[in-house]
N, C-alpha and C positions, 0 to 999 in steps of 0.2 A: 471700393473694396473695403470691407469691414476689418476691424482689428482681429476678429476671430478667424477670418479667412487667411490673413497674413500669418497668424500664429500656426494655423493648420498647415499651410504651405511650408513654413519654416521647419515645423516639427517633422513633416514627411521628408523634407530635404535632408535633415540631419540623420533621420533613420536610414535613408537610402545611402548616404555617405558612409555611415558606420557599417551597414550590411555589405557594401561592396568593397570596402577597404579592409575589413576584419580578416578575411582569409589570408591576404598578402601580409598584413602586419603581424598576425599570429605566427605564420610560417617563418618569416624573417626573424622574429623574436626567438623562436625555438631553435633555429639554425645558429643564431648568434650565441645563444645560451650553451648549446652543445660545443661550439667552437671555443667559447670561453673556458668551459670545463676542461676540454682537451689541452688548451694552452696552459691552464693552471697545473694540470697533471704532468705535462711535459716541461714545464717552466720555460716555454717559448713565449716571450713577451713582445710579439710583433703586432702592432695595432692594426696594420692593413691586412692581416691574414684573414679576417672574417668577412671582408667586403665581397670578394668574388663568390664564395658560397651563398651569401645572402642574396646577391644579384641573381645568381643562377636559380635559387629557390623561388625568388619572386617571379622570374620568367616562367618557371615550371608551373607555378600556381596560376598565373595568367593564361598559360597555354591550356591547362586543364579546365579552368573555370571561366575562361573568357567568354564563351557563348552564353553561359548562365548570367554573367555580369551584364553582357550586352542586352540580353532579353529583359532584365530588370530595368536597365536604363531606358530602353525603348518604351516599355510599358509605362514607366513614370513620366517620360516626356509626352507620350500620347495623352495620358491623363491630364497633364498640365495644359496641353494645347486644346483638348476638348473642352475643358472647363474655363477657358478664357472668357466666353460670354457671361458665365456666372460671376466671374471676378469683377467684371466691368460695372455691374449693377450697383 
């Protein structure tokens, strides 16, 4: 396996990780931001108040985009497995 192949696999792996985690991370960030603004406006300083909405938002995004995420994961895995003979050379 050449150094270029290792770098290409690593680059594709990082791209796939960012692509699949971005919707969940962005959603939980936005929910946390909204909760923080509401806490500031109402002067409720409870740290644990934002956890449940963030968890629910993450589950909702996974429910909505889970099939899309799984399709990309399966395609990436197939590509890696198909190219194993090319990596061995």
